[in-house]
TORKOL-4160 file (C-alpha; in steps of 0.2 Angstrom, whole numbers, padded with zeros to 4 digits, m for minus):
323
<pt num="1" X="0002" Y="0000" Z="0002"/>
<pt num="2" X="0003" Y="0019" Z="m0002"/>
<pt num="3" X="0012" Y="0028" Z="0012"/>
<pt num="4" X="0016" Y="0044" Z="0015"/>
<pt num="5" X="0034" Y="0048" Z="0024"/>
<pt num="6" X="0040" Y="0061" Z="0029"/>
<pt num="7" X="0056" Y="0065" Z="0018"/>
<pt num="8" X="0063" Y="0083" Z="0026"/>
<pt num="9" X="0058" Y="0094" Z="0038"/>
<pt num="10" X="0065" Y="0112" Z="0043"/>
<pt num="11" X="0061" Y="0126" Z="0054"/>
<pt num="12" X="0061" Y="0144" Z="0057"/>
<pt num="13" X="0059" Y="0157" Z="0070"/>
<pt num="14" X="0061" Y="0175" Z="0073"/>
<pt num="15" X="0078" Y="0183" Z="0079"/>
<pt num="16" X="0068" Y="0192" Z="0093"/>
<pt num="17" X="0067" Y="0184" Z="0107"/>
<pt num="18" X="0055" Y="0191" Z="0120"/>
<pt num="19" X="0056" Y="0182" Z="0139"/>
<pt num="20" X="0047" Y="0184" Z="0153"/>
<pt num="21" X="0054" Y="0197" Z="0161"/>
<pt num="22" X="0052" Y="0207" Z="0147"/>
<pt num="23" X="0032" Y="0206" Z="0145"/>
<pt num="24" X="0035" Y="0209" Z="0165"/>
<pt num="25" X="0039" Y="0229" Z="0162"/>
<pt num="26" X="0021" Y="0229" Z="0150"/>
<pt num="27" X="0009" Y="0221" Z="0159"/>
<pt num="28" X="0007" Y="0213" Z="0178"/>
<pt num="29" X="0015" Y="0199" Z="0179"/>
<pt num="30" X="0031" Y="0191" Z="0182"/>
<pt num="31" X="0046" Y="0177" Z="0175"/>
<pt num="32" X="0038" Y="0166" Z="0191"/>
<pt num="33" X="0021" Y="0167" Z="0187"/>
<pt num="34" X="0021" Y="0163" Z="0167"/>
<pt num="35" X="0033" Y="0150" Z="0173"/>
<pt num="36" X="0024" Y="0142" Z="0188"/>
<pt num="37" X="0008" Y="0139" Z="0175"/>
<pt num="38" X="0015" Y="0137" Z="0157"/>
<pt num="39" X="0033" Y="0132" Z="0158"/>
<pt num="40" X="0034" Y="0147" Z="0145"/>
<pt num="41" X="0050" Y="0156" Z="0148"/>
<pt num="42" X="0053" Y="0166" Z="0132"/>
<pt num="43" X="0045" Y="0169" Z="0113"/>
<pt num="44" X="0051" Y="0171" Z="0096"/>
<pt num="45" X="0041" Y="0188" Z="0091"/>
<pt num="46" X="0040" Y="0193" Z="0072"/>
<pt num="47" X="0048" Y="0209" Z="0066"/>
<pt num="48" X="0039" Y="0223" Z="0061"/>
<pt num="49" X="0036" Y="0218" Z="0043"/>
<pt num="50" X="0041" Y="0201" Z="0045"/>
<pt num="51" X="0025" Y="0192" Z="0039"/>
<pt num="52" X="0017" Y="0173" Z="0041"/>
<pt num="53" X="0023" Y="0170" Z="0024"/>
<pt num="54" X="0041" Y="0177" Z="0026"/>
<pt num="55" X="0041" Y="0163" Z="0042"/>
<pt num="56" X="0034" Y="0150" Z="0029"/>
<pt num="57" X="0045" Y="0154" Z="0015"/>
<pt num="58" X="0060" Y="0150" Z="0026"/>
<pt num="59" X="0052" Y="0135" Z="0033"/>
<pt num="60" X="0049" Y="0127" Z="0016"/>
<pt num="61" X="0065" Y="0130" Z="0010"/>
<pt num="62" X="0074" Y="0121" Z="0025"/>
<pt num="63" X="0063" Y="0107" Z="0022"/>
<pt num="64" X="0068" Y="0105" Z="0004"/>
<pt num="65" X="0084" Y="0106" Z="0006"/>
<pt num="66" X="0083" Y="0093" Z="0021"/>
<pt num="67" X="0074" Y="0082" Z="0006"/>
<pt num="68" X="0087" Y="0085" Z="m0004"/>
<pt num="69" X="0075" Y="0091" Z="m0017"/>
<pt num="70" X="0070" Y="0106" Z="m0025"/>
<pt num="71" X="0053" Y="0114" Z="m0026"/>
<pt num="72" X="0053" Y="0106" Z="m0043"/>
<pt num="73" X="0048" Y="0089" Z="m0037"/>
<pt num="74" X="0033" Y="0096" Z="m0024"/>
<pt num="75" X="0016" Y="0096" Z="m0032"/>
<pt num="76" X="0005" Y="0103" Z="m0019"/>
<pt num="77" X="0007" Y="0114" Z="m0006"/>
<pt num="78" X="m0002" Y="0115" Z="0012"/>
<pt num="79" X="0000" Y="0130" Z="0022"/>
<pt num="80" X="m0007" Y="0128" Z="0042"/>
<pt num="81" X="m0015" Y="0145" Z="0050"/>
<pt num="82" X="m0025" Y="0158" Z="0057"/>
<pt num="83" X="m0013" Y="0172" Z="0054"/>
<pt num="84" X="m0010" Y="0173" Z="0036"/>
<pt num="85" X="m0006" Y="0189" Z="0024"/>
<pt num="86" X="m0021" Y="0192" Z="0019"/>
<pt num="87" X="m0040" Y="0187" Z="0019"/>
<pt num="88" X="m0034" Y="0181" Z="0004"/>
<pt num="89" X="m0027" Y="0175" Z="m0009"/>
<pt num="90" X="m0020" Y="0162" Z="0003"/>
<pt num="91" X="m0005" Y="0164" Z="0010"/>
<pt num="92" X="0001" Y="0148" Z="0003"/>
<pt num="93" X="0001" Y="0157" Z="m0015"/>
<pt num="94" X="0010" Y="0170" Z="m0008"/>
<pt num="95" X="0024" Y="0154" Z="m0003"/>
<pt num="96" X="0023" Y="0148" Z="m0020"/>
<pt num="97" X="0027" Y="0161" Z="m0030"/>
<pt num="98" X="0041" Y="0165" Z="m0020"/>
<pt num="99" X="0049" Y="0149" Z="m0021"/>
<pt num="100" X="0046" Y="0149" Z="m0039"/>
<pt num="101" X="0032" Y="0134" Z="m0041"/>
<pt num="102" X="0024" Y="0138" Z="m0055"/>
<pt num="103" X="0014" Y="0119" Z="m0058"/>
<pt num="104" X="0006" Y="0111" Z="m0044"/>
<pt num="105" X="m0008" Y="0119" Z="m0033"/>
<pt num="106" X="m0004" Y="0126" Z="m0017"/>
<pt num="107" X="m0022" Y="0130" Z="m0001"/>
<pt num="108" X="m0021" Y="0135" Z="0015"/>
<pt num="109" X="m0031" Y="0125" Z="0028"/>
<pt num="110" X="m0035" Y="0133" Z="0047"/>
<pt num="111" X="m0039" Y="0122" Z="0061"/>
<pt num="112" X="m0030" Y="0134" Z="0075"/>
<pt num="113" X="m0016" Y="0125" Z="0084"/>
<pt num="114" X="m0022" Y="0109" Z="0075"/>
<pt num="115" X="m0019" Y="0115" Z="0060"/>
<pt num="116" X="m0003" Y="0106" Z="0059"/>
<pt num="117" X="m0012" Y="0089" Z="0062"/>
<pt num="118" X="m0029" Y="0093" Z="0051"/>
<pt num="119" X="m0013" Y="0100" Z="0037"/>
<pt num="120" X="m0005" Y="0081" Z="0038"/>
<pt num="121" X="m0019" Y="0071" Z="0036"/>
<pt num="122" X="m0025" Y="0081" Z="0023"/>
<pt num="123" X="m0010" Y="0079" Z="0013"/>
<pt num="124" X="m0010" Y="0060" Z="0018"/>
<pt num="125" X="m0027" Y="0057" Z="0009"/>
<pt num="126" X="m0019" Y="0065" Z="m0006"/>
<pt num="127" X="m0006" Y="0054" Z="m0007"/>
<pt num="128" X="m0016" Y="0038" Z="m0002"/>
<pt num="129" X="m0027" Y="0043" Z="m0018"/>
<pt num="130" X="m0014" Y="0048" Z="m0030"/>
<pt num="131" X="m0017" Y="0065" Z="m0031"/>
<pt num="132" X="m0001" Y="0070" Z="m0027"/>
<pt num="133" X="0016" Y="0060" Z="m0025"/>
<pt num="134" X="0026" Y="0077" Z="m0016"/>
<pt num="135" X="0017" Y="0089" Z="m0005"/>
<pt num="136" X="0026" Y="0103" Z="0003"/>
<pt num="137" X="0015" Y="0106" Z="0022"/>
<pt num="138" X="0019" Y="0122" Z="0033"/>
<pt num="139" X="0014" Y="0128" Z="0048"/>
<pt num="140" X="0016" Y="0145" Z="0052"/>
<pt num="141" X="0011" Y="0157" Z="0063"/>
<pt num="142" X="0013" Y="0176" Z="0067"/>
<pt num="143" X="0000" Y="0174" Z="0084"/>
<pt num="144" X="0008" Y="0191" Z="0090"/>
<pt num="145" X="m0002" Y="0202" Z="0077"/>
<pt num="146" X="m0018" Y="0196" Z="0085"/>
<pt num="147" X="m0013" Y="0196" Z="0103"/>
<pt num="148" X="m0019" Y="0210" Z="0118"/>
<pt num="149" X="m0005" Y="0215" Z="0123"/>
<pt num="150" X="m0015" Y="0223" Z="0140"/>
<pt num="151" X="m0020" Y="0205" Z="0142"/>
<pt num="152" X="m0008" Y="0195" Z="0154"/>
<pt num="153" X="m0019" Y="0181" Z="0152"/>
<pt num="154" X="m0014" Y="0177" Z="0133"/>
<pt num="155" X="m0002" Y="0192" Z="0129"/>
<pt num="156" X="0012" Y="0179" Z="0138"/>
<pt num="157" X="0007" Y="0161" Z="0130"/>
<pt num="158" X="0011" Y="0165" Z="0110"/>
<pt num="159" X="0024" Y="0164" Z="0102"/>
<pt num="160" X="0029" Y="0165" Z="0080"/>
<pt num="161" X="0037" Y="0152" Z="0073"/>
<pt num="162" X="0038" Y="0141" Z="0055"/>
<pt num="163" X="0040" Y="0122" Z="0054"/>
<pt num="164" X="0038" Y="0113" Z="0040"/>
<pt num="165" X="0041" Y="0094" Z="0031"/>
<pt num="166" X="0039" Y="0087" Z="0015"/>
<pt num="167" X="0027" Y="0073" Z="0014"/>
<pt num="168" X="0031" Y="0058" Z="0000"/>
<pt num="169" X="0021" Y="0043" Z="m0007"/>
<pt num="170" X="0032" Y="0027" Z="m0004"/>
<pt num="171" X="0027" Y="0007" Z="m0004"/>
<pt num="172" X="0023" Y="0001" Z="0014"/>
<pt num="173" X="0018" Y="m0019" Z="0017"/>
<pt num="174" X="0004" Y="m0012" Z="0026"/>
<pt num="175" X="0012" Y="m0016" Z="0044"/>
<pt num="176" X="0016" Y="m0006" Z="0056"/>
<pt num="177" X="0035" Y="m0008" Z="0053"/>
<pt num="178" X="0030" Y="0003" Z="0039"/>
<pt num="179" X="0041" Y="0021" Z="0037"/>
<pt num="180" X="0027" Y="0035" Z="0037"/>
<pt num="181" X="0011" Y="0038" Z="0044"/>
<pt num="182" X="0001" Y="0024" Z="0049"/>
<pt num="183" X="m0017" Y="0032" Z="0054"/>
<pt num="184" X="m0021" Y="0050" Z="0057"/>
<pt num="185" X="m0036" Y="0055" Z="0068"/>
<pt num="186" X="m0046" Y="0072" Z="0068"/>
<pt num="187" X="m0060" Y="0081" Z="0075"/>
<pt num="188" X="m0070" Y="0097" Z="0080"/>
<pt num="189" X="m0085" Y="0102" Z="0092"/>
<pt num="190" X="m0091" Y="0119" Z="0087"/>
<pt num="191" X="m0101" Y="0121" Z="0101"/>
<pt num="192" X="m0084" Y="0128" Z="0113"/>
<pt num="193" X="m0079" Y="0142" Z="0102"/>
<pt num="194" X="m0083" Y="0154" Z="0115"/>
<pt num="195" X="m0070" Y="0146" Z="0125"/>
<pt num="196" X="m0057" Y="0150" Z="0113"/>
<pt num="197" X="m0058" Y="0161" Z="0097"/>
<pt num="198" X="m0053" Y="0177" Z="0089"/>
<pt num="199" X="m0067" Y="0194" Z="0091"/>
<pt num="200" X="m0063" Y="0198" Z="0076"/>
<pt num="201" X="m0066" Y="0195" Z="0056"/>
<pt num="202" X="m0072" Y="0201" Z="0038"/>
<pt num="203" X="m0089" Y="0196" Z="0040"/>
<pt num="204" X="m0094" Y="0201" Z="0056"/>
<pt num="205" X="m0084" Y="0216" Z="0063"/>
<pt num="206" X="m0070" Y="0219" Z="0048"/>
<pt num="207" X="m0056" Y="0219" Z="0058"/>
<pt num="208" X="m0044" Y="0208" Z="0064"/>
<pt num="209" X="m0049" Y="0206" Z="0081"/>
<pt num="210" X="m0039" Y="0201" Z="0096"/>
<pt num="211" X="m0037" Y="0185" Z="0103"/>
<pt num="212" X="m0048" Y="0177" Z="0119"/>
<pt num="213" X="m0046" Y="0162" Z="0128"/>
<pt num="214" X="m0057" Y="0155" Z="0145"/>
<pt num="215" X="m0040" Y="0147" Z="0150"/>
<pt num="216" X="m0051" Y="0136" Z="0164"/>
<pt num="217" X="m0059" Y="0130" Z="0153"/>
<pt num="218" X="m0048" Y="0125" Z="0140"/>
<pt num="219" X="m0037" Y="0117" Z="0152"/>
<pt num="220" X="m0053" Y="0108" Z="0157"/>
<pt num="221" X="m0058" Y="0100" Z="0142"/>
<pt num="222" X="m0038" Y="0099" Z="0135"/>
<pt num="223" X="m0032" Y="0083" Z="0143"/>
<pt num="224" X="m0049" Y="0072" Z="0138"/>
<pt num="225" X="m0048" Y="0078" Z="0118"/>
<pt num="226" X="m0031" Y="0072" Z="0117"/>
<pt num="227" X="m0035" Y="0056" Z="0125"/>
<pt num="228" X="m0050" Y="0053" Z="0114"/>
<pt num="229" X="m0037" Y="0054" Z="0099"/>
<pt num="230" X="m0024" Y="0048" Z="0105"/>
<pt num="231" X="m0033" Y="0031" Z="0109"/>
<pt num="232" X="m0041" Y="0028" Z="0095"/>
<pt num="233" X="m0026" Y="0028" Z="0083"/>
<pt num="234" X="m0019" Y="0015" Z="0095"/>
<pt num="235" X="m0033" Y="0007" Z="0096"/>
<pt num="236" X="m0033" Y="0006" Z="0076"/>
<pt num="237" X="m0016" Y="0002" Z="0074"/>
<pt num="238" X="m0015" Y="m0012" Z="0090"/>
<pt num="239" X="m0001" Y="m0001" Z="0097"/>
<pt num="240" X="0002" Y="0004" Z="0115"/>
<pt num="241" X="0011" Y="0020" Z="0119"/>
<pt num="242" X="0024" Y="0006" Z="0126"/>
<pt num="243" X="0030" Y="0005" Z="0108"/>
<pt num="244" X="0031" Y="0024" Z="0107"/>
<pt num="245" X="0046" Y="0032" Z="0105"/>
<pt num="246" X="0041" Y="0049" Z="0105"/>
<pt num="247" X="0028" Y="0060" Z="0108"/>
<pt num="248" X="0027" Y="0079" Z="0101"/>
<pt num="249" X="0011" Y="0084" Z="0109"/>
<pt num="250" X="0008" Y="0104" Z="0103"/>
<pt num="251" X="0017" Y="0113" Z="0114"/>
<pt num="252" X="0004" Y="0124" Z="0123"/>
<pt num="253" X="0007" Y="0121" Z="0139"/>
<pt num="254" X="0017" Y="0113" Z="0150"/>
<pt num="255" X="0005" Y="0107" Z="0163"/>
<pt num="256" X="m0007" Y="0101" Z="0150"/>
<pt num="257" X="0006" Y="0090" Z="0138"/>
<pt num="258" X="0012" Y="0082" Z="0157"/>
<pt num="259" X="m0007" Y="0077" Z="0162"/>
<pt num="260" X="m0006" Y="0071" Z="0145"/>
<pt num="261" X="0006" Y="0061" Z="0146"/>
<pt num="262" X="0002" Y="0055" Z="0163"/>
<pt num="263" X="m0014" Y="0048" Z="0158"/>
<pt num="264" X="m0009" Y="0039" Z="0142"/>
<pt num="265" X="0004" Y="0029" Z="0153"/>
<pt num="266" X="0018" Y="0038" Z="0141"/>
<pt num="267" X="0037" Y="0039" Z="0151"/>
<pt num="268" X="0041" Y="0058" Z="0153"/>
<pt num="269" X="0057" Y="0054" Z="0145"/>
<pt num="270" X="0047" Y="0049" Z="0128"/>
<pt num="271" X="0040" Y="0068" Z="0126"/>
<pt num="272" X="0046" Y="0080" Z="0116"/>
<pt num="273" X="0048" Y="0098" Z="0126"/>
<pt num="274" X="0049" Y="0116" Z="0116"/>
<pt num="275" X="0035" Y="0127" Z="0125"/>
<pt num="276" X="0050" Y="0134" Z="0137"/>
<pt num="277" X="0058" Y="0143" Z="0122"/>
<pt num="278" X="0044" Y="0145" Z="0110"/>
<pt num="279" X="0028" Y="0145" Z="0117"/>
<pt num="280" X="0013" Y="0140" Z="0109"/>
<pt num="281" X="0015" Y="0144" Z="0091"/>
<pt num="282" X="m0002" Y="0137" Z="0086"/>
<pt num="283" X="0001" Y="0128" Z="0070"/>
<pt num="284" X="0018" Y="0129" Z="0071"/>
<pt num="285" X="0022" Y="0122" Z="0085"/>
<pt num="286" X="0023" Y="0104" Z="0083"/>
<pt num="287" X="0033" Y="0104" Z="0065"/>
<pt num="288" X="0048" Y="0115" Z="0077"/>
<pt num="289" X="0048" Y="0103" Z="0091"/>
<pt num="290" X="0048" Y="0087" Z="0078"/>
<pt num="291" X="0061" Y="0097" Z="0067"/>
<pt num="292" X="0070" Y="0102" Z="0083"/>
<pt num="293" X="0072" Y="0085" Z="0090"/>
<pt num="294" X="0076" Y="0079" Z="0072"/>
<pt num="295" X="0090" Y="0094" Z="0072"/>
<pt num="296" X="0096" Y="0087" Z="0088"/>
<pt num="297" X="0099" Y="0068" Z="0083"/>
<pt num="298" X="0083" Y="0062" Z="0096"/>
<pt num="299" X="0073" Y="0055" Z="0081"/>
<pt num="300" X="0080" Y="0040" Z="0072"/>
<pt num="301" X="0072" Y="0029" Z="0057"/>
<pt num="302" X="0063" Y="0017" Z="0060"/>
<pt num="303" X="0055" Y="0027" Z="0078"/>
<pt num="304" X="0036" Y="0028" Z="0081"/>
<pt num="305" X="0031" Y="0044" Z="0085"/>
<pt num="306" X="0012" Y="0051" Z="0090"/>
<pt num="307" X="0008" Y="0070" Z="0086"/>
<pt num="308" X="m0007" Y="0079" Z="0093"/>
<pt num="309" X="m0016" Y="0093" Z="0096"/>
<pt num="310" X="m0032" Y="0103" Z="0102"/>
<pt num="311" X="m0036" Y="0122" Z="0096"/>
<pt num="312" X="m0049" Y="0134" Z="0098"/>
<pt num="313" X="m0065" Y="0128" Z="0089"/>
<pt num="314" X="m0062" Y="0116" Z="0095"/>
<pt num="315" X="m0054" Y="0105" Z="0084"/>
<pt num="316" X="m0040" Y="0092" Z="0091"/>
<pt num="317" X="m0032" Y="0078" Z="0080"/>
<pt num="318" X="m0016" Y="0065" Z="0082"/>
<pt num="319" X="m0004" Y="0057" Z="0068"/>
<pt num="320" X="0002" Y="0042" Z="0072"/>
<pt num="321" X="0019" Y="0038" Z="0061"/>
<pt num="322" X="0037" Y="0029" Z="0058"/>
<pt num="323" X="0052" Y="0040" Z="0054"/>
């Protein structure tokens, strides 16, 4: 059978770093308060004029280089983002143009922090059906542009960044020993919209708006929803947490990550953590963490990885894959 295999990955974070102490100068907070509740110590913030397309392009180029291919080998680009350069056209089309890609297609997908999982799931379906042989999947965000910098409960949580992978079709035997994506699980429930949303948009306020969040409510639902899709992925493949080499969760809050791993009986040493220096980068979170673990040499060929995320909507999902 056809499997979707990650053949390269790349990432980019803006040069500007904002520490918790920096934020304490503009809002009523402290480094101790932020670290204790979130595990975040610093985040990267895009420079003035630096856009989601800029970040996404750099991550895409790094992923292509990692895969040892050029943009001529790519059939499709899927960008996960909630902070596009423009309402339209899709920011992926702008990245496509910057990369010099004149063929194929490009489109954006929007599932907030679950965006990269949803984009990977979509790409996997295109590859399995034979529509595309190689797909560039990008997660890129400039969440700093939609934050209320006077709201200390949200402005301390988020950062900017981008990560990308090249997904390519390869023959597999149809077993869980195959390289590539073994299963994807995605869910959504719009009844939770008011718990995490942006209070603006073209059709409502004709403004961009700011991020609003009921933090306790998000935390209350997060662990259960994350467990739901991960357990479904294990059930389908007859694999268990013991089989995992690495758990790469969405980097939103270390307390949520720790609680999820504990509930699923995933050993702490198998959990990839980057939230301390990236903050919550929404759709860029998982590919940033994945690429960092690859660059450090932690992830090796044949390793079993679980990716998972939960985002506004609510949306949530998981991807189980073999490296």
